[in-house]
Steps between C-alpha positions, in 0.01 A plus 500: 500500500834615625619179685807672634328658813470321822119526506476345151723220595296431804185506299643255232619274788164493650334440168745206431425361840124522440526357168714203614301412818157545310637287211608235755147486637345498150711231353528297826124495546440413145745215511345360821144531354592345158740224601377393841170628642281469188631160377476354856143644531408348158655164603308496826151495353213641694718576807749704277212688335378597853851601602557713196162663544563559864832646414343756257211564734676540833839659398615784283674267260289641212657850567851392584623416148334786319609764769851389500509481125359861473757631753776322319398616150445866627841504671669341193341746257615799727851343501504450138382851450838620664680340199491663161425280198866536396632404827267199515596372157864588486630213714421124533392555863243768381370282210451207736320718753283626229400158394451400858273813549302387184449153651397663827239724324374186304474301843312800657271548207422131459451457870259791529269422212506114529568409874460782755162614374370147514666452841285774637184365341591143625556637869161685464323188367668254763363713764147480354252248646414374147858428399509166324732302276334603183586866590828472661668202318543666160642820672744289699619328177557833314678652805723200525593504128539863471683521832767282370545717188536806710733324735745416220483837354588649847772248556669578164482869595652431832778295348595754242492787744694310767768402250524827300788635681705197410429539126792740439777238543297243315448704187808719505 
């Protein structure tokens, strides 16, 4: 893509803004769920389980993280596509952005296959009349454990991408 035109610059700016805002929602929601909401619900016993189940049943939280992750990933891939492989690998900033992109893709893939699909199932089961501890308890535990892994992968990606522009002076 010829990025020297005003239209291309505007498209790249819009993609960057979309990537950053959606990434903020993705990582922020993952941090809140993994570090605060789920541990508090687990420590609160039956009341915490009721709260967590109501959260999934009555809100769109099961869709927020995967949707923001998908938007972040798609916008990031489009931005990455603007760079050539040589441009991406010819500077410390490019290499760090590439490693950050890899961690972002790992976070997205891990989250999709181990957390978000279960979250949809959990929301559906929590709404069912026959929802019980034997059905929901194991899903909660897997979502909590895998959610932390995905959160850390996304957090590493965020840290690498946010700090990539400062890599030049460090490695020069």
